[in-house]
FIGU-841146 format. One record per atom (N, C-alpha, C, CB): residue number from 1; residue in one letter; chain; atom name; x, y, z. Coordinates in steps of 0.2 Angstrom, whole numbers, always signed. Atoms other than C-alpha are relative to their C-alpha. Last residue first. Glycine has a CB too. Example, Ala and Ser with C-alpha at 12.3 -4.5 7.8 and 13.67 -1.06 7.14 Angstrom:
! FIGU-841146
+-----+-----+-------+------+-------+-------+-------+
|   n | res | chain | atom |     u |     v |     w |
+-----+-----+-------+------+-------+-------+-------+
|   2 |   S |     A |    N |    -4 |    -6 |    -1 |
|   2 |   S |     A |   CA |   +68 |    -5 |   +36 |
|   2 |   S |     A |    C |    -4 |    +5 |    +3 |
|   2 |   S |     A |   CB |    +2 |    +2 |    -7 |
|   1 |   A |     A |    N |    +4 |    -6 |    +0 |
|   1 |   A |     A |   CA |   +62 |   -22 |   +39 |
|   1 |   A |     A |    C |    +4 |    +6 |    +0 |
|   1 |   A |     A |   CB |    -5 |    +0 |    +6 |
+-----+-----+-------+------+-------+-------+-------+
! end
This chain:
! FIGU-841146
+-----+-----+-------+------+-------+-------+-------+
|   n | res | chain | atom |     u |     v |     w |
+-----+-----+-------+------+-------+-------+-------+
|  95 |   I |     A |    N |    -3 |    -4 |    +5 |
|  95 |   I |     A |   CA |  +526 |  +488 |  +560 |
|  95 |   I |     A |    C |    -4 |    +6 |    -2 |
|  95 |   I |     A |   CB |    +1 |    -5 |    -6 |
|  94 |   N |     A |    N |    +5 |    -5 |    +2 |
|  94 |   N |     A |   CA |  +523 |  +481 |  +577 |
|  94 |   N |     A |    C |    +3 |    +4 |    -6 |
|  94 |   N |     A |   CB |    -2 |    +4 |    +6 |
|  93 |   G |     A |    N |    -3 |    -5 |    +5 |
|  93 |   G |     A |   CA |  +533 |  +465 |  +581 |
|  93 |   G |     A |    C |    -6 |    +4 |    -2 |
|  93 |   G |     A |   CB |    +3 |    -3 |    -6 |
|  92 |   A |     A |    N |    +5 |    -3 |    +4 |
|  92 |   A |     A |   CA |  +528 |  +454 |  +596 |
|  92 |   A |     A |    C |    +3 |    +6 |    -4 |
|  92 |   A |     A |   CB |    -7 |    +2 |    +4 |
|  91 |   W |     A |    N |    +0 |    -7 |    +2 |
|  91 |   W |     A |   CA |  +541 |  +444 |  +605 |
|  91 |   W |     A |    C |    -6 |    +1 |    -5 |
|  91 |   W |     A |   CB |    +7 |    +1 |    -4 |
|  90 |   G |     A |    N |    -4 |    -2 |    +5 |
|  90 |   G |     A |   CA |  +541 |  +428 |  +616 |
|  90 |   G |     A |    C |    +0 |    +7 |    -2 |
|  90 |   G |     A |   CB |    -2 |    -4 |    -6 |
|  89 |   D |     A |    N |    -2 |    +6 |    +4 |
|  89 |   D |     A |   CA |  +530 |  +419 |  +628 |
|  89 |   D |     A |    C |    +4 |    +1 |    -6 |
|  89 |   D |     A |   CB |    -6 |    -4 |    -2 |
|  88 |   N |     A |    N |    -1 |    +6 |    -4 |
|  88 |   N |     A |   CA |  +527 |  +432 |  +641 |
|  88 |   N |     A |    C |    +3 |    -6 |    -4 |
|  88 |   N |     A |   CB |    -6 |    -1 |    +3 |
|  87 |   E |     A |    N |    +6 |    +2 |    -3 |
|  87 |   E |     A |   CA |  +530 |  +447 |  +629 |
|  87 |   E |     A |    C |    +1 |    -6 |    +4 |
|  87 |   E |     A |   CB |    -6 |    -1 |    -5 |
|  86 |   R |     A |    N |    -1 |    +6 |    -3 |
|  86 |   R |     A |   CA |  +545 |  +457 |  +623 |
|  86 |   R |     A |    C |    -7 |    -2 |    +4 |
|  86 |   R |     A |   CB |    +6 |    +0 |    +6 |
|  85 |   K |     A |    N |    +2 |    +0 |    -7 |
|  85 |   K |     A |   CA |  +540 |  +471 |  +611 |
|  85 |   K |     A |    C |    +1 |    -7 |    +3 |
|  85 |   K |     A |   CB |    -6 |    +3 |    +2 |
|  84 |   L |     A |    N |    +0 |    +7 |    -2 |
|  84 |   L |     A |   CA |  +548 |  +474 |  +594 |
|  84 |   L |     A |    C |    -1 |    +0 |    +8 |
|  84 |   L |     A |   CB |    +7 |    -3 |    -2 |
|  83 |   I |     A |    N |    -1 |    +1 |    -7 |
|  83 |   I |     A |   CA |  +544 |  +491 |  +587 |
|  83 |   I |     A |    C |    -1 |    -7 |    +2 |
|  83 |   I |     A |   CB |    -6 |    +4 |    +4 |
|  82 |   D |     A |    N |    +0 |    -7 |    -4 |
|  82 |   D |     A |   CA |  +547 |  +498 |  +570 |
|  82 |   D |     A |    C |    +0 |    -1 |    +7 |
|  82 |   D |     A |   CB |    -7 |    +3 |    -2 |
|  81 |   V |     A |    N |    +6 |    -1 |    -3 |
|  81 |   V |     A |   CA |  +553 |  +481 |  +564 |
|  81 |   V |     A |    C |    -1 |    +6 |    +4 |
|  81 |   V |     A |   CB |    -2 |    -6 |    +5 |
|  80 |   A |     A |    N |    +0 |    -4 |    -6 |
|  80 |   A |     A |   CA |  +567 |  +479 |  +552 |
|  80 |   A |     A |    C |    -7 |    +1 |    +2 |
|  80 |   A |     A |   CB |    +3 |    +8 |    -2 |
|  79 |   C |     A |    N |    +7 |    -2 |    -2 |
|  79 |   C |     A |   CA |  +570 |  +466 |  +539 |
|  79 |   C |     A |    C |    +1 |    +4 |    +6 |
|  79 |   C |     A |   CB |    -4 |    -7 |    +2 |
|  78 |   Y |     A |    N |    +0 |    -4 |    -6 |
|  78 |   Y |     A |   CA |  +586 |  +461 |  +529 |
|  78 |   Y |     A |    C |    -8 |    +2 |    +1 |
|  78 |   Y |     A |   CB |    +4 |    +7 |    -2 |
|  77 |   C |     A |    N |    +6 |    -5 |    +0 |
|  77 |   C |     A |   CA |  +588 |  +447 |  +517 |
|  77 |   C |     A |    C |    +0 |    +4 |    +6 |
|  77 |   C |     A |   CB |    -7 |    -5 |    -1 |
|  76 |   G |     A |    N |    +0 |    -6 |    +5 |
|  76 |   G |     A |   CA |  +605 |  +440 |  +513 |
|  76 |   G |     A |    C |    -6 |    +4 |    +0 |
|  76 |   G |     A |   CB |    +1 |    -3 |    -7 |
|  75 |   Q |     A |    N |    -2 |    +2 |    +6 |
|  75 |   Q |     A |   CA |  +602 |  +423 |  +521 |
|  75 |   Q |     A |    C |    +0 |    +5 |    -5 |
|  75 |   Q |     A |   CB |    -5 |    -6 |    -3 |
|  74 |   Y |     A |    N |    +0 |    +7 |    +1 |
|  74 |   Y |     A |   CA |  +594 |  +430 |  +536 |
|  74 |   Y |     A |    C |    +1 |    -2 |    -7 |
|  74 |   Y |     A |   CB |    -7 |    -3 |    +3 |
|  73 |   S |     A |    N |    -2 |    +2 |    +7 |
|  73 |   S |     A |   CA |  +596 |  +448 |  +542 |
|  73 |   S |     A |    C |    +1 |    -8 |    +0 |
|  73 |   S |     A |   CB |    +8 |    +3 |    -1 |
|  72 |   F |     A |    N |    -2 |    +7 |    +1 |
|  72 |   F |     A |   CA |  +587 |  +456 |  +557 |
|  72 |   F |     A |    C |    +3 |    -1 |    -7 |
|  72 |   F |     A |   CB |    -6 |    -5 |    +1 |
|  71 |   S |     A |    N |    -2 |    +2 |    +7 |
|  71 |   S |     A |   CA |  +584 |  +473 |  +563 |
|  71 |   S |     A |    C |    +3 |    -7 |    +0 |
|  71 |   S |     A |   CB |    +5 |    +5 |    -2 |
|  70 |   A |     A |    N |    -3 |    +7 |    -1 |
|  70 |   A |     A |   CA |  +574 |  +480 |  +578 |
|  70 |   A |     A |    C |    +2 |    -3 |    -7 |
|  70 |   A |     A |   CB |    -4 |    -5 |    +4 |
|  69 |   E |     A |    N |    -4 |    +1 |    +6 |
|  69 |   E |     A |   CA |  +570 |  +498 |  +573 |
|  69 |   E |     A |    C |    +4 |    -6 |    +1 |
|  69 |   E |     A |   CB |    +5 |    +6 |    -1 |
|  68 |   C |     A |    N |    +2 |    -3 |    +6 |
|  68 |   C |     A |   CA |  +564 |  +501 |  +591 |
|  68 |   C |     A |    C |    +5 |    -1 |    -6 |
|  68 |   C |     A |   CB |    -1 |    +8 |    +1 |
|  67 |   I |     A |    N |    -6 |    -2 |    +5 |
|  67 |   I |     A |   CA |  +567 |  +488 |  +604 |
|  67 |   I |     A |    C |    -3 |    +4 |    -6 |
|  67 |   I |     A |   CB |    +4 |    -6 |    -2 |
|  66 |   V |     A |    N |    +2 |    -3 |    +6 |
|  66 |   V |     A |   CA |  +555 |  +486 |  +619 |
|  66 |   V |     A |    C |    +6 |    +3 |    -4 |
|  66 |   V |     A |   CB |    -5 |    +6 |    +1 |
|  65 |   S |     A |    N |    +8 |    +1 |    +0 |
|  65 |   S |     A |   CA |  +557 |  +475 |  +635 |
|  65 |   S |     A |    C |    -2 |    +3 |    -7 |
|  65 |   S |     A |   CB |    -3 |    +4 |    +5 |
|  64 |   T |     A |    N |    +3 |    -7 |    +1 |
|  64 |   T |     A |   CA |  +576 |  +473 |  +633 |
|  64 |   T |     A |    C |    -7 |    -1 |    -1 |
|  64 |   T |     A |   CB |    +4 |    +4 |    -5 |
|  63 |   E |     A |    N |    +7 |    +0 |    -2 |
|  63 |   E |     A |   CA |  +580 |  +455 |  +638 |
|  63 |   E |     A |    C |    -3 |    +7 |    +0 |
|  63 |   E |     A |   CB |    -1 |    -4 |    +6 |
|  62 |   H |     A |    N |    +1 |    -4 |    -7 |
|  62 |   H |     A |   CA |  +599 |  +458 |  +638 |
|  62 |   H |     A |    C |    -7 |    +0 |    +2 |
|  62 |   H |     A |   CB |    +3 |    +7 |    -1 |
|  61 |   E |     A |    N |    -4 |    +4 |    -5 |
|  61 |   E |     A |   CA |  +601 |  +444 |  +624 |
|  61 |   E |     A |    C |    -1 |    +4 |    +7 |
|  61 |   E |     A |   CB |    +7 |    +0 |    -2 |
|  60 |   I |     A |    N |    +4 |    +6 |    -1 |
|  60 |   I |     A |   CA |  +587 |  +453 |  +614 |
|  60 |   I |     A |    C |    +4 |    -4 |    +6 |
|  60 |   I |     A |   CB |    +0 |    -4 |    -6 |
|  59 |   E |     A |    N |    +5 |    -2 |    -4 |
|  59 |   E |     A |   CA |  +597 |  +470 |  +616 |
|  59 |   E |     A |    C |    -5 |    -6 |    +2 |
|  59 |   E |     A |   CB |    -4 |    +5 |    -3 |
|  58 |   V |     A |    N |    -2 |    -2 |    -7 |
|  58 |   V |     A |   CA |  +613 |  +462 |  +610 |
|  58 |   V |     A |    C |    -6 |    +2 |    +5 |
|  58 |   V |     A |   CB |    +5 |    +6 |    +0 |
|  57 |   Q |     A |    N |    -1 |    +6 |    -3 |
|  57 |   Q |     A |   CA |  +604 |  +454 |  +595 |
|  57 |   Q |     A |    C |    +2 |    +1 |    +7 |
|  57 |   Q |     A |   CB |    +6 |    -4 |    -4 |
|  56 |   T |     A |    N |    +6 |    +3 |    -1 |
|  56 |   T |     A |   CA |  +597 |  +471 |  +590 |
|  56 |   T |     A |    C |    +1 |    -7 |    +4 |
|  56 |   T |     A |   CB |    -4 |    -2 |    -6 |
|  55 |   R |     A |    N |    +3 |    -3 |    -6 |
|  55 |   R |     A |   CA |  +613 |  +479 |  +592 |
|  55 |   R |     A |    C |    -6 |    -3 |    +2 |
|  55 |   R |     A |   CB |    +0 |    +8 |    -1 |
|  54 |   D |     A |    N |    -4 |    +2 |    -6 |
|  54 |   D |     A |   CA |  +621 |  +467 |  +580 |
|  54 |   D |     A |    C |    -3 |    +3 |    +6 |
|  54 |   D |     A |   CB |    +7 |    +2 |    -1 |
|  53 |   T |     A |    N |    +2 |    +7 |    -1 |
|  53 |   T |     A |   CA |  +607 |  +469 |  +567 |
|  53 |   T |     A |    C |    +4 |    -2 |    +6 |
|  53 |   T |     A |   CB |    +1 |    -4 |    -6 |
|  52 |   M |     A |    N |    +7 |    +0 |    -3 |
|  52 |   M |     A |   CA |  +609 |  +488 |  +569 |
|  52 |   M |     A |    C |    -2 |    -7 |    +1 |
|  52 |   M |     A |   CB |    -5 |    +3 |    -5 |
|  51 |   A |     A |    N |    -1 |    -2 |    -7 |
|  51 |   A |     A |   CA |  +628 |  +487 |  +566 |
|  51 |   A |     A |    C |    -7 |    +0 |    +4 |
|  51 |   A |     A |   CB |    +2 |    +7 |    +1 |
|  50 |   P |     A |    N |    -4 |    +5 |    -4 |
|  50 |   P |     A |   CA |  +626 |  +477 |  +551 |
|  50 |   P |     A |    C |    +0 |    +2 |    +7 |
|  50 |   P |     A |   CB |    +7 |    -2 |    -3 |
|  49 |   L |     A |    N |    +5 |    +5 |    -1 |
|  49 |   L |     A |   CA |  +612 |  +489 |  +544 |
|  49 |   L |     A |    C |    +4 |    -6 |    +4 |
|  49 |   L |     A |   CB |    -2 |    -3 |    -7 |
|  48 |   N |     A |    N |    -5 |    +5 |    -1 |
|  48 |   N |     A |   CA |  +622 |  +505 |  +546 |
|  48 |   N |     A |    C |    -3 |    -7 |    +2 |
|  48 |   N |     A |   CB |    +6 |    +2 |    +5 |
|  47 |   L |     A |    N |    +1 |    +5 |    -6 |
|  47 |   L |     A |   CA |  +609 |  +517 |  +540 |
|  47 |   L |     A |    C |    +6 |    -5 |    -1 |
|  47 |   L |     A |   CB |    -7 |    -4 |    -1 |
|  46 |   Q |     A |    N |    +3 |    +6 |    +3 |
|  46 |   Q |     A |   CA |  +617 |  +531 |  +529 |
|  46 |   Q |     A |    C |    -1 |    -5 |    +6 |
|  46 |   Q |     A |   CB |    +4 |    -3 |    -6 |
|  45 |   G |     A |    N |    +7 |    -1 |    +2 |
|  45 |   G |     A |   CA |  +620 |  +549 |  +535 |
|  45 |   G |     A |    C |    -4 |    -6 |    -3 |
|  45 |   G |     A |   CB |    +0 |    +5 |    -5 |
|  44 |   N |     A |    N |    +0 |    -5 |    +5 |
|  44 |   N |     A |   CA |  +639 |  +547 |  +535 |
|  44 |   N |     A |    C |    -7 |    +1 |    -3 |
|  44 |   N |     A |   CB |    +4 |    -2 |    -6 |
|  43 |   V |     A |    N |    -6 |    -2 |    +1 |
|  43 |   V |     A |   CA |  +637 |  +531 |  +546 |
|  43 |   V |     A |    C |    +0 |    +5 |    -6 |
|  43 |   V |     A |   CB |    +5 |    -6 |    -2 |
|  42 |   T |     A |    N |    -2 |    -3 |    +7 |
|  42 |   T |     A |   CA |  +621 |  +528 |  +554 |
|  42 |   T |     A |    C |    +7 |    +1 |    +0 |
|  42 |   T |     A |   CB |    -4 |    +6 |    -1 |
|  41 |   E |     A |    N |    -7 |    -2 |    +1 |
|  41 |   E |     A |   CA |  +615 |  +517 |  +568 |
|  41 |   E |     A |    C |    +1 |    +2 |    -7 |
|  41 |   E |     A |   CB |    +5 |    -7 |    +2 |
|  40 |   T |     A |    N |    -2 |    -3 |    +6 |
|  40 |   T |     A |   CA |  +597 |  +514 |  +574 |
|  40 |   T |     A |    C |    +7 |    +2 |    +0 |
|  40 |   T |     A |   CB |    -5 |    +6 |    -2 |
|  39 |   V |     A |    N |    -6 |    +3 |    +2 |
|  39 |   V |     A |   CA |  +595 |  +502 |  +589 |
|  39 |   V |     A |    C |    +3 |    +4 |    -7 |
|  39 |   V |     A |   CB |    +0 |    -7 |    -1 |
|  38 |   D |     A |    N |    +0 |    -1 |    +7 |
|  38 |   D |     A |   CA |  +582 |  +513 |  +598 |
|  38 |   D |     A |    C |    +7 |    -3 |    -2 |
|  38 |   D |     A |   CB |    -1 |    +7 |    -2 |
|  37 |   V |     A |    N |    -7 |    -1 |    +2 |
|  37 |   V |     A |   CA |  +579 |  +506 |  +616 |
|  37 |   V |     A |    C |    +0 |    +0 |    -8 |
|  37 |   V |     A |   CB |    +5 |    -6 |    +2 |
|  36 |   P |     A |    N |    -3 |    +5 |    +4 |
|  36 |   P |     A |   CA |  +561 |  +509 |  +622 |
|  36 |   P |     A |    C |    +8 |    +1 |    -2 |
|  36 |   P |     A |   CB |    -4 |    -1 |    -7 |
|  35 |   K |     A |    N |    -7 |    -2 |    +2 |
|  35 |   K |     A |   CA |  +556 |  +519 |  +636 |
|  35 |   K |     A |    C |    +3 |    -5 |    -4 |
|  35 |   K |     A |   CB |    +4 |    +2 |    +7 |
|  34 |   G |     A |    N |    -4 |    -1 |    -6 |
|  34 |   G |     A |   CA |  +537 |  +517 |  +639 |
|  34 |   G |     A |    C |    +7 |    +3 |    -3 |
|  34 |   G |     A |   CB |    +1 |    -6 |    +4 |
|  33 |   F |     A |    N |    -3 |    +5 |    -3 |
|  33 |   F |     A |   CA |  +528 |  +509 |  +625 |
|  33 |   F |     A |    C |    +5 |    +1 |    +5 |
|  33 |   F |     A |   CB |    +4 |    -4 |    -6 |
|  32 |   L |     A |    N |    +5 |    +4 |    -2 |
|  32 |   L |     A |   CA |  +515 |  +522 |  +620 |
|  32 |   L |     A |    C |    +3 |    -6 |    +3 |
|  32 |   L |     A |   CB |    -4 |    -3 |    -6 |
|  31 |   E |     A |    N |    +2 |    -2 |    -6 |
|  31 |   E |     A |   CA |  +529 |  +535 |  +619 |
|  31 |   E |     A |    C |    -5 |    -5 |    +3 |
|  31 |   E |     A |   CB |    -3 |    +7 |    +0 |
|  30 |   R |     A |    N |    -5 |    +3 |    -5 |
|  30 |   R |     A |   CA |  +536 |  +525 |  +605 |
|  30 |   R |     A |    C |    -2 |    +2 |    +7 |
|  30 |   R |     A |   CB |    +7 |    +3 |    -2 |
|  29 |   A |     A |    N |    +1 |    +7 |    +0 |
|  29 |   A |     A |   CA |  +520 |  +528 |  +594 |
|  29 |   A |     A |    C |    +5 |    -3 |    +6 |
|  29 |   A |     A |   CB |    +2 |    -4 |    -6 |
|  28 |   L |     A |    N |    +6 |    +1 |    -4 |
|  28 |   L |     A |   CA |  +521 |  +547 |  +597 |
|  28 |   L |     A |    C |    -1 |    -8 |    +2 |
|  28 |   L |     A |   CB |    -6 |    +3 |    -3 |
|  27 |   K |     A |    N |    -1 |    -3 |    -7 |
|  27 |   K |     A |   CA |  +539 |  +548 |  +591 |
|  27 |   K |     A |    C |    -6 |    -2 |    +5 |
|  27 |   K |     A |   CB |    +2 |    +7 |    +0 |
|  26 |   G |     A |    N |    -4 |    +5 |    -3 |
|  26 |   G |     A |   CA |  +535 |  +537 |  +576 |
|  26 |   G |     A |    C |    +2 |    +2 |    +7 |
|  26 |   G |     A |   CB |    +7 |    +0 |    -4 |
|  25 |   V |     A |    N |    +4 |    +6 |    -2 |
|  25 |   V |     A |   CA |  +520 |  +548 |  +572 |
|  25 |   V |     A |    C |    +5 |    -5 |    +3 |
|  25 |   V |     A |   CB |    -3 |    -3 |    -7 |
|  24 |   E |     A |    N |    +4 |    -2 |    -6 |
|  24 |   E |     A |   CA |  +532 |  +564 |  +573 |
|  24 |   E |     A |    C |    -5 |    -6 |    +2 |
|  24 |   E |     A |   CB |    -5 |    +6 |    -2 |
|  23 |   T |     A |    N |    -4 |    -1 |    -6 |
|  23 |   T |     A |   CA |  +544 |  +556 |  +561 |
|  23 |   T |     A |    C |    -4 |    +1 |    +6 |
|  23 |   T |     A |   CB |    +6 |    +5 |    -1 |
|  22 |   G |     A |    N |    -2 |    +7 |    -2 |
|  22 |   G |     A |   CA |  +531 |  +551 |  +549 |
|  22 |   G |     A |    C |    +4 |    +0 |    +6 |
|  22 |   G |     A |   CB |    +3 |    -3 |    -6 |
|  21 |   A |     A |    N |    +6 |    +3 |    -3 |
|  21 |   A |     A |   CA |  +524 |  +569 |  +549 |
|  21 |   A |     A |    C |    +2 |    -7 |    +2 |
|  21 |   A |     A |   CB |    -6 |    +0 |    -5 |
|  20 |   E |     A |    N |    +1 |    -4 |    -6 |
|  20 |   E |     A |   CA |  +542 |  +576 |  +545 |
|  20 |   E |     A |    C |    -6 |    -3 |    +4 |
|  20 |   E |     A |   CB |    -1 |    +7 |    +0 |
|  19 |   M |     A |    N |    -5 |    +3 |    -4 |
|  19 |   M |     A |   CA |  +544 |  +563 |  +531 |
|  19 |   M |     A |    C |    +0 |    +3 |    +7 |
|  19 |   M |     A |   CB |    +7 |    +2 |    -3 |
|  18 |   R |     A |    N |    +1 |    +7 |    -1 |
|  18 |   R |     A |   CA |  +528 |  +568 |  +523 |
|  18 |   R |     A |    C |    +5 |    -3 |    +5 |
|  18 |   R |     A |   CB |    -1 |    -4 |    -6 |
|  17 |   S |     A |    N |    +5 |    +0 |    -5 |
|  17 |   S |     A |   CA |  +532 |  +586 |  +525 |
|  17 |   S |     A |    C |    -3 |    -7 |    +2 |
|  17 |   S |     A |   CB |    -6 |    +5 |    -3 |
|  16 |   D |     A |    N |    -2 |    -2 |    -6 |
|  16 |   D |     A |   CA |  +548 |  +584 |  +516 |
|  16 |   D |     A |    C |    -5 |    +0 |    +6 |
|  16 |   D |     A |   CB |    +4 |    +7 |    +0 |
|  15 |   D |     A |    N |    -4 |    +5 |    -3 |
|  15 |   D |     A |   CA |  +541 |  +574 |  +502 |
|  15 |   D |     A |    C |    +2 |    +2 |    +7 |
|  15 |   D |     A |   CB |    +6 |    -2 |    -5 |
|  14 |   T |     A |    N |    +3 |    +3 |    -6 |
|  14 |   T |     A |   CA |  +527 |  +586 |  +499 |
|  14 |   T |     A |    C |    +4 |    -5 |    +3 |
|  14 |   T |     A |   CB |    -7 |    -3 |    -2 |
|  13 |   A |     A |    N |    +0 |    -5 |    -6 |
|  13 |   A |     A |   CA |  +537 |  +598 |  +488 |
|  13 |   A |     A |    C |    -3 |    -4 |    +6 |
|  13 |   A |     A |   CB |    -4 |    +6 |    -2 |
|  12 |   D |     A |    N |    +5 |    -6 |    +1 |
|  12 |   D |     A |   CA |  +541 |  +584 |  +475 |
|  12 |   D |     A |    C |    +0 |    +4 |    +7 |
|  12 |   D |     A |   CB |    -7 |    -2 |    -2 |
|  11 |   E |     A |    N |    +2 |    -3 |    -7 |
|  11 |   E |     A |   CA |  +555 |  +571 |  +474 |
|  11 |   E |     A |    C |    -5 |    +6 |    -2 |
|  11 |   E |     A |   CB |    +6 |    +3 |    +3 |
|  10 |   A |     A |    N |    +4 |    -6 |    +2 |
|  10 |   A |     A |   CA |  +558 |  +558 |  +460 |
|  10 |   A |     A |    C |    -2 |    +3 |    +7 |
|  10 |   A |     A |   CB |    -7 |    -2 |    -4 |
|   9 |   K |     A |    N |    +3 |    -3 |    -6 |
|   9 |   K |     A |   CA |  +572 |  +546 |  +462 |
|   9 |   K |     A |    C |    -4 |    +6 |    -2 |
|   9 |   K |     A |   CB |    +5 |    +1 |    +5 |
|   8 |   E |     A |    N |    +7 |    +2 |    +0 |
|   8 |   E |     A |   CA |  +575 |  +537 |  +445 |
|   8 |   E |     A |    C |    -4 |    +3 |    +6 |
|   8 |   E |     A |   CB |    -2 |    -7 |    +0 |
|   7 |   E |     A |    N |    +3 |    -4 |    +6 |
|   7 |   E |     A |   CA |  +592 |  +545 |  +442 |
|   7 |   E |     A |    C |    -8 |    -1 |    +0 |
|   7 |   E |     A |   CB |    +3 |    -3 |    -7 |
|   6 |   P |     A |    N |    +2 |    -7 |    -1 |
|   6 |   P |     A |   CA |  +597 |  +540 |  +459 |
|   6 |   P |     A |    C |    -3 |    +3 |    -5 |
|   6 |   P |     A |   CB |    +7 |    +3 |    +2 |
|   5 |   K |     A |    N |    +3 |    -3 |    +6 |
|   5 |   K |     A |   CA |  +595 |  +521 |  +455 |
|   5 |   K |     A |    C |    -2 |    +8 |    +1 |
|   5 |   K |     A |   CB |    -6 |    -3 |    -2 |
|   4 |   Y |     A |    N |    +0 |    +4 |    +6 |
|   4 |   Y |     A |   CA |  +606 |  +511 |  +467 |
|   4 |   Y |     A |    C |    -3 |    +3 |    -7 |
|   4 |   Y |     A |   CB |    -4 |    -7 |    +1 |
|   3 |   K |     A |    N |    -6 |    +3 |    +1 |
|   3 |   K |     A |   CA |  +611 |  +522 |  +481 |
|   3 |   K |     A |    C |    +0 |    -4 |    -7 |
|   3 |   K |     A |   CB |    +1 |    -6 |    +6 |
|   2 |   D |     A |    N |    -5 |    -4 |    +0 |
|   2 |   D |     A |   CA |  +598 |  +535 |  +482 |
|   2 |   D |     A |    C |    +7 |    -3 |    -2 |
|   2 |   D |     A |   CB |    +2 |    +3 |    +7 |
|   1 |   M |     A |    N |    +0 |    -4 |    +6 |
|   1 |   M |     A |   CA |  +584 |  +524 |  +477 |
|   1 |   M |     A |    C |    +7 |    +4 |    +0 |
|   1 |   M |     A |   CB |    -6 |    +4 |    -1 |
+-----+-----+-------+------+-------+-------+-------+
! end
């Protein structure tokens, strides 16, 4: 909304508290998986999606056990997975 339709973005007093609660839940969830690698990249406060997809690929190639914010792009479509975990026969994503 910030980038494409800022005039339609509605904020209320509960937005900040919801964001903070979401951040805390994310931290707790990560603790369940040991020491994950977070591939989040930002530039000037904005997510750097190409850098995140590149870092995800590097971590997959290094056989990293758990990747947070694993990011993928295919034919112009972008997808991020909160937690991507290596399993015996492949990967399992947790959103």
